MDAnalysis code that builds the backbone (N, CA, C; Angstrom):
import MDAnalysis as mda
import numpy as np

u = mda.Universe.empty(420, n_residues=140, atom_resindex=np.repeat(np.arange(140), 3), trajectory=True)
u.add_TopologyAttr("name", ["N", "CA", "C"] * 140)
u.add_TopologyAttr("resid", np.arange(1, 141))
u.add_TopologyAttr("resname", ["MET", "LYS", "GLN", "PHE", "LEU", "LEU", "ARG", "LEU", "GLY", "VAL", "PHE", "LEU", "LEU", "LEU", "GLY", "ILE", "LEU", "PHE", "MET", "VAL", "ILE", "VAL", "GLU", "PHE", "LEU", "LEU", "GLN", "ASN", "TYR", "ASP", "ILE", "THR", "LYS", "PHE", "ASP", "LYS", "SER", "LEU", "SER", "LYS", "SER", "ILE", "SER", "HIS", "PHE", "GLU", "LYS", "LYS", "SER", "ASN", "ASN", "THR", "GLU", "VAL", "LEU", "PHE", "LEU", "GLY", "ASP", "SER", "ARG", "THR", "PHE", "TYR", "ALA", "ILE", "ASN", "PRO", "ASP", "ALA", "PHE", "ASN", "SER", "GLU", "LEU", "LYS", "ILE", "HIS", "ASN", "PHE", "GLY", "PHE", "ALA", "SER", "GLU", "PRO", "ILE", "GLN", "THR", "THR", "TYR", "TRP", "LYS", "ILE", "LYS", "TYR", "TYR", "ILE", "ASP", "ASN", "GLN", "LYS", "LEU", "ASN", "SER", "LEU", "LYS", "THR", "VAL", "TYR", "ILE", "LEU", "PHE", "ASP", "ARG", "SER", "MET", "ILE", "SER", "SER", "GLU", "ALA", "ARG", "ILE", "SER", "LEU", "GLN", "THR", "GLN", "TYR", "ASP", "TYR", "SER", "LYS", "PHE", "TYR", "GLU", "TYR", "TYR", "PHE"])
u.atoms.positions = np.array([
    [137.085, 84.608, 34.984],
    [137.157, 83.773, 36.231],
    [135.904, 82.865, 35.077],
    [135.004, 83.460, 34.650],
    [133.407, 82.787, 34.530],
    [133.662, 82.050, 32.886],
    [135.094, 83.308, 32.074],
    [135.119, 82.337, 30.788],
    [135.889, 81.423, 30.851],
    [136.624, 80.939, 31.293],
    [138.160, 79.916, 31.728],
    [136.874, 78.947, 31.899],
    [135.219, 79.164, 32.938],
    [135.168, 77.912, 33.381],
    [133.712, 77.083, 32.640],
    [133.678, 78.762, 31.789],
    [132.738, 78.348, 30.650],
    [133.354, 77.729, 29.129],
    [134.125, 77.830, 29.156],
    [135.551, 77.190, 27.694],
    [135.194, 75.914, 28.383],
    [136.076, 75.857, 29.715],
    [136.078, 74.054, 30.642],
    [134.705, 73.373, 29.744],
    [133.860, 74.478, 30.634],
    [133.242, 72.968, 30.505],
    [132.216, 72.462, 28.697],
    [132.369, 73.624, 27.933],
    [131.821, 73.568, 26.992],
    [133.327, 72.332, 26.734],
    [134.603, 72.872, 26.720],
    [135.530, 71.391, 25.990],
    [135.513, 70.181, 26.633],
    [135.067, 70.150, 27.839],
    [134.525, 68.662, 28.640],
    [132.860, 67.770, 28.357],
    [132.402, 69.089, 27.636],
    [130.968, 68.810, 27.141],
    [131.028, 68.481, 25.489],
    [131.882, 68.854, 24.990],
    [132.334, 67.708, 23.386],
    [133.385, 67.205, 23.762],
    [133.823, 66.783, 24.724],
    [135.058, 65.440, 24.813],
    [133.737, 64.321, 25.723],
    [132.579, 63.841, 25.947],
    [132.381, 63.417, 26.291],
    [130.871, 63.259, 24.836],
    [130.720, 64.453, 24.890],
    [129.982, 63.968, 23.637],
    [131.476, 63.126, 22.478],
    [132.327, 62.821, 22.319],
    [133.142, 62.643, 21.817],
    [133.031, 61.143, 21.695],
    [132.978, 61.133, 22.804],
    [133.395, 59.115, 24.056],
    [132.285, 58.369, 23.795],
    [130.811, 59.225, 24.078],
    [129.970, 58.294, 23.375],
    [129.578, 58.274, 21.915],
    [129.709, 59.190, 21.006],
    [129.768, 58.860, 19.512],
    [131.033, 57.853, 19.307],
    [132.447, 57.745, 20.072],
    [132.927, 56.960, 19.386],
    [132.583, 55.619, 20.107],
    [131.828, 54.931, 21.428],
    [131.104, 53.709, 21.896],
    [129.977, 53.526, 21.122],
    [129.560, 54.119, 20.035],
    [128.516, 53.841, 19.932],
    [128.304, 53.130, 17.982],
    [129.564, 54.123, 17.826],
    [130.414, 53.253, 16.429],
    [130.789, 52.048, 16.252],
    [131.763, 52.092, 17.473],
    [132.369, 50.858, 18.217],
    [130.896, 49.999, 18.842],
    [129.829, 50.022, 19.235],
    [129.246, 48.770, 20.130],
    [127.893, 48.477, 18.245],
    [128.160, 49.322, 17.389],
    [127.054, 48.526, 16.944],
    [127.249, 48.565, 15.170],
    [129.254, 48.619, 14.993],
    [129.643, 48.390, 13.277],
    [130.503, 47.600, 13.230],
    [130.688, 47.186, 12.820],
    [131.555, 46.080, 12.371],
    [133.587, 47.058, 12.336],
    [133.807, 48.103, 13.007],
    [135.042, 48.485, 12.974],
    [135.959, 47.851, 12.990],
    [136.423, 47.377, 13.985],
    [137.961, 47.024, 14.671],
    [137.940, 45.116, 13.672],
    [139.565, 44.944, 13.505],
    [140.053, 44.157, 12.845],
    [138.722, 42.752, 13.588],
    [139.116, 42.328, 15.197],
    [138.228, 41.600, 16.686],
    [136.993, 41.329, 15.150],
    [136.324, 42.364, 15.392],
    [134.825, 42.597, 15.033],
    [134.666, 42.113, 13.196],
    [135.228, 41.870, 12.597],
    [135.467, 41.402, 11.318],
    [135.905, 40.218, 11.220],
    [137.092, 39.612, 12.039],
    [136.749, 37.832, 12.301],
    [135.683, 37.966, 12.947],
    [135.316, 38.260, 13.972],
    [134.351, 37.272, 14.608],
    [133.080, 37.439, 13.366],
    [132.327, 37.879, 12.458],
    [131.556, 38.355, 11.968],
    [131.743, 36.949, 10.023],
    [133.148, 37.037, 10.099],
    [133.506, 35.792, 9.253],
    [133.913, 35.201, 9.723],
    [133.610, 34.455, 10.746],
    [133.852, 32.923, 12.085],
    [132.415, 32.362, 11.330],
    [131.394, 33.642, 11.507],
    [129.681, 33.084, 11.925],
    [128.823, 33.214, 10.502],
    [129.223, 34.186, 9.365],
    [128.470, 33.318, 8.352],
    [129.297, 32.249, 7.945],
    [130.643, 31.737, 8.028],
    [131.226, 30.772, 7.354],
    [129.946, 30.281, 8.032],
    [130.016, 29.557, 9.283],
    [129.529, 28.815, 10.323],
    [127.970, 28.279, 10.157],
    [127.394, 29.493, 9.636],
    [126.606, 29.434, 9.398],
    [125.838, 29.742, 7.557],
    [126.988, 29.320, 6.992],
    [126.625, 28.702, 5.328],
    [126.571, 26.825, 6.338],
    [126.494, 26.501, 6.762],
    [127.611, 24.808, 6.782],
    [126.337, 24.461, 8.010],
    [126.024, 26.164, 8.748],
    [124.569, 24.929, 9.820],
    [124.453, 23.242, 10.438],
    [123.176, 23.817, 9.334],
    [121.877, 22.800, 9.240],
    [122.879, 21.551, 8.991],
    [124.164, 21.455, 8.173],
    [124.496, 20.004, 7.439],
    [125.745, 19.570, 8.693],
    [125.768, 20.869, 9.375],
    [126.918, 20.388, 9.892],
    [126.533, 19.120, 11.374],
    [127.687, 17.685, 11.696],
    [127.007, 16.933, 12.365],
    [127.998, 17.279, 13.724],
    [129.048, 17.352, 13.470],
    [129.916, 17.240, 14.930],
    [130.877, 18.655, 15.040],
    [130.480, 19.961, 16.289],
    [130.540, 20.544, 16.300],
    [131.801, 20.590, 17.724],
    [132.909, 21.594, 17.174],
    [134.080, 21.815, 18.007],
    [134.390, 23.238, 18.213],
    [133.562, 23.467, 19.980],
    [133.084, 25.305, 20.263],
    [134.842, 24.936, 21.622],
    [134.797, 26.523, 21.900],
    [135.955, 26.559, 22.793],
    [136.418, 27.741, 22.359],
    [138.102, 28.347, 22.624],
    [138.765, 29.335, 22.911],
    [140.165, 29.135, 21.642],
    [141.125, 29.909, 21.792],
    [142.213, 30.263, 21.316],
    [142.710, 28.842, 20.703],
    [142.613, 27.433, 21.880],
    [142.874, 26.261, 21.526],
    [141.599, 25.252, 20.838],
    [141.210, 25.343, 21.115],
    [140.159, 24.705, 19.755],
    [140.589, 25.102, 18.595],
    [140.091, 26.819, 18.360],
    [140.315, 27.170, 16.986],
    [141.543, 27.410, 16.613],
    [142.874, 27.054, 17.356],
    [143.885, 26.984, 16.154],
    [144.707, 25.175, 16.009],
    [143.512, 24.108, 17.086],
    [143.733, 23.328, 17.389],
    [143.746, 22.303, 16.114],
    [141.928, 22.714, 15.963],
    [140.967, 21.541, 15.234],
    [141.022, 21.940, 14.149],
    [141.739, 20.940, 13.047],
    [141.755, 20.618, 11.476],
    [139.806, 19.887, 11.174],
    [139.772, 20.531, 10.886],
    [138.701, 19.836, 10.997],
    [138.562, 19.391, 8.654],
    [139.631, 19.809, 7.869],
    [140.095, 18.685, 7.256],
    [140.659, 17.728, 7.436],
    [141.199, 17.494, 7.731],
    [142.077, 16.696, 9.212],
    [141.696, 15.368, 9.659],
    [140.091, 14.995, 9.783],
    [139.648, 14.180, 9.860],
    [138.927, 13.344, 8.594],
    [139.680, 11.974, 8.670],
    [139.389, 10.704, 7.763],
    [137.731, 10.234, 8.387],
    [136.647, 11.233, 8.046],
    [135.540, 11.123, 8.492],
    [134.491, 11.355, 7.392],
    [133.156, 10.116, 7.474],
    [132.345, 11.030, 6.174],
    [131.388, 12.091, 7.671],
    [131.189, 12.183, 8.814],
    [131.096, 13.419, 9.158],
    [130.747, 14.874, 8.583],
    [129.902, 15.167, 8.588],
    [130.948, 16.781, 8.292],
    [130.929, 17.520, 9.192],
    [131.965, 18.492, 9.490],
    [132.523, 18.973, 11.024],
    [133.149, 20.115, 10.843],
    [132.752, 20.526, 11.620],
    [132.902, 22.186, 11.914],
    [133.384, 23.039, 13.121],
    [134.694, 24.178, 12.815],
    [135.199, 24.025, 14.273],
    [134.827, 25.620, 14.060],
    [134.093, 26.019, 15.323],
    [133.628, 27.676, 15.302],
    [133.674, 27.991, 17.071],
    [135.095, 27.175, 17.599],
    [135.932, 27.927, 18.490],
    [136.352, 29.123, 17.791],
    [136.511, 29.914, 18.448],
    [137.554, 31.804, 18.475],
    [138.465, 31.940, 19.577],
    [139.641, 32.813, 19.272],
    [139.808, 33.211, 20.189],
    [139.941, 33.783, 21.549],
    [140.205, 34.385, 22.351],
    [140.010, 34.522, 23.868],
    [138.132, 34.176, 24.116],
    [137.694, 33.251, 23.580],
    [136.096, 32.972, 22.932],
    [135.974, 32.394, 24.873],
    [135.021, 33.235, 26.064],
    [134.919, 33.055, 27.479],
    [133.681, 30.847, 27.025],
    [133.529, 31.214, 28.329],
    [132.965, 30.073, 28.518],
    [131.586, 30.266, 27.911],
    [131.032, 31.363, 29.225],
    [130.229, 31.953, 28.589],
    [129.480, 32.656, 27.536],
    [130.060, 32.803, 26.430],
    [130.394, 33.286, 25.245],
    [129.590, 32.340, 24.242],
    [130.677, 31.363, 24.806],
    [130.563, 29.850, 24.376],
    [128.634, 29.699, 23.789],
    [128.093, 29.322, 25.284],
    [127.204, 29.087, 26.115],
    [126.147, 29.634, 25.419],
    [125.728, 31.722, 25.044],
    [125.367, 31.578, 24.420],
    [125.070, 31.641, 23.069],
    [126.107, 31.047, 22.571],
    [125.903, 31.306, 20.911],
    [125.731, 30.418, 20.221],
    [126.092, 28.546, 21.659],
    [125.402, 27.203, 20.927],
    [123.824, 27.390, 21.450],
    [123.188, 28.313, 22.407],
    [121.823, 28.436, 22.869],
    [121.282, 29.152, 21.510],
    [121.979, 30.480, 20.772],
    [121.228, 30.966, 19.907],
    [120.571, 30.136, 18.101],
    [121.780, 28.738, 18.534],
    [121.579, 27.675, 17.306],
    [120.355, 27.462, 17.793],
    [120.529, 27.026, 18.457],
    [119.285, 25.959, 19.517],
    [118.468, 26.427, 19.088],
    [117.837, 27.656, 19.359],
    [116.878, 28.101, 20.159],
    [116.437, 27.798, 18.711],
    [116.554, 28.502, 17.741],
    [116.791, 28.732, 16.207],
    [116.573, 28.313, 15.170],
    [116.257, 26.292, 16.127],
    [116.742, 24.979, 14.949],
    [117.500, 25.782, 13.871],
    [118.925, 26.096, 14.402],
    [119.706, 25.782, 13.079],
    [121.178, 25.028, 13.179],
    [120.338, 23.870, 13.582],
    [121.007, 22.863, 14.302],
    [120.905, 21.695, 13.865],
    [119.790, 21.221, 12.721],
    [119.799, 19.877, 12.511],
    [120.023, 18.735, 12.100],
    [120.665, 18.613, 12.120],
    [122.170, 17.612, 11.488],
    [122.853, 16.774, 12.945],
    [122.833, 18.624, 13.721],
    [124.106, 17.974, 14.844],
    [123.663, 16.552, 15.511],
    [124.806, 16.037, 15.606],
    [125.260, 14.918, 16.526],
    [125.170, 15.023, 17.862],
    [127.158, 15.611, 17.867],
    [127.883, 15.610, 18.467],
    [128.729, 17.370, 18.306],
    [128.890, 18.111, 19.951],
    [129.071, 18.854, 20.159],
    [130.505, 19.332, 21.165],
    [131.619, 18.976, 20.426],
    [132.976, 18.148, 21.416],
    [133.100, 20.519, 22.333],
    [133.180, 20.890, 23.694],
    [133.633, 22.042, 23.989],
    [134.733, 21.580, 24.631],
    [135.439, 22.930, 24.671],
    [136.917, 22.362, 25.154],
    [136.788, 23.231, 26.622],
    [136.723, 23.267, 27.845],
    [136.482, 23.568, 29.182],
    [137.585, 22.937, 30.437],
    [138.243, 23.576, 30.199],
    [139.277, 23.327, 31.691],
    [138.831, 23.754, 32.867],
    [139.858, 23.508, 34.162],
    [138.736, 23.941, 35.475],
    [139.728, 25.974, 35.105],
    [140.527, 26.142, 34.805],
    [140.999, 27.449, 34.730],
    [139.314, 27.961, 33.784],
    [138.581, 27.854, 32.937],
    [137.367, 28.610, 33.286],
    [136.819, 29.305, 33.960],
    [136.207, 28.182, 35.273],
    [135.360, 28.731, 36.454],
    [135.865, 28.600, 37.544],
    [137.898, 28.521, 37.687],
    [138.179, 28.934, 38.811],
    [137.877, 30.423, 39.419],
    [138.432, 30.719, 40.339],
    [138.403, 31.740, 41.017],
    [138.990, 33.613, 40.320],
    [139.549, 33.292, 39.908],
    [140.327, 34.007, 39.024],
    [139.983, 34.395, 38.185],
    [138.753, 33.282, 37.348],
    [138.228, 33.786, 35.589],
    [136.952, 34.327, 36.606],
    [136.650, 35.337, 35.094],
    [135.531, 35.458, 34.410],
    [134.725, 34.763, 35.065],
    [133.598, 34.850, 36.058],
    [132.085, 34.070, 35.179],
    [131.293, 34.656, 35.133],
    [131.729, 36.495, 35.809],
    [129.891, 36.638, 34.993],
    [129.538, 36.533, 34.297],
    [127.978, 37.847, 33.564],
    [128.119, 37.588, 31.642],
    [129.254, 38.328, 31.445],
    [129.911, 37.495, 30.142],
    [130.945, 38.443, 29.497],
    [130.621, 39.089, 27.429],
    [131.008, 40.332, 28.242],
    [130.575, 41.568, 27.281],
    [131.340, 41.880, 25.994],
    [132.596, 41.220, 25.887],
    [133.318, 41.582, 25.400],
    [133.379, 41.357, 23.487],
    [132.022, 39.914, 23.880],
    [131.609, 39.489, 22.612],
    [130.504, 39.529, 22.690],
    [130.488, 40.771, 21.897],
    [128.669, 41.355, 22.160],
    [127.995, 40.562, 20.859],
    [127.999, 39.936, 20.865],
    [127.035, 38.706, 19.062],
    [125.469, 38.713, 18.718],
    [124.680, 40.297, 20.099],
    [123.684, 40.510, 19.680],
    [123.519, 41.152, 18.103],
    [124.923, 41.927, 18.384],
    [124.797, 42.678, 17.011],
    [124.987, 42.217, 15.441],
    [125.964, 40.950, 15.961],
    [125.905, 40.043, 14.099],
    [125.211, 38.413, 13.959],
    [123.583, 38.472, 15.454],
    [122.724, 37.572, 15.074],
    [121.521, 38.592, 15.469],
    [121.163, 39.747, 15.515],
    [119.724, 40.641, 15.687],
    [119.218, 39.900, 16.920],
    [119.834, 39.553, 17.828],
    [119.221, 39.019, 19.227],
    [120.023, 39.174, 20.150],
    [119.014, 39.593, 21.099],
    [120.075, 39.860, 22.126],
    [119.961, 38.583, 23.521],
    [121.280, 38.716, 23.770],
    [121.410, 37.669, 24.984],
    [121.242, 37.408, 25.852],
])
């Protein structure tokens, strides 16, 4: 019986250690397709951020519906929406760029915001699904 409990304890300890290592890797490295897409979106925006005059933010409805190239305008327009992005993350994302003075030419911001984002079913608390701190070296 002692040998069984010892083996069970070692097995559980190794299982927990494995889960901790996997969690660390997922939190700190761009491993998933989601992280790679998010990283690409951020780097694409940062190339243009100081020249952007009109900015669109929001979730997938903004991400897929707004094509800046289709606007007949002299203004420099960028769509910085991202699929399934909650309003809380949109706030922290734009706050980062404002705090770090990376939106020097910005004139107008359009944010998709609807009632479902603040309803009782919506997750009003801090969202951790989008951990922008690993992309910005800035803790939100």
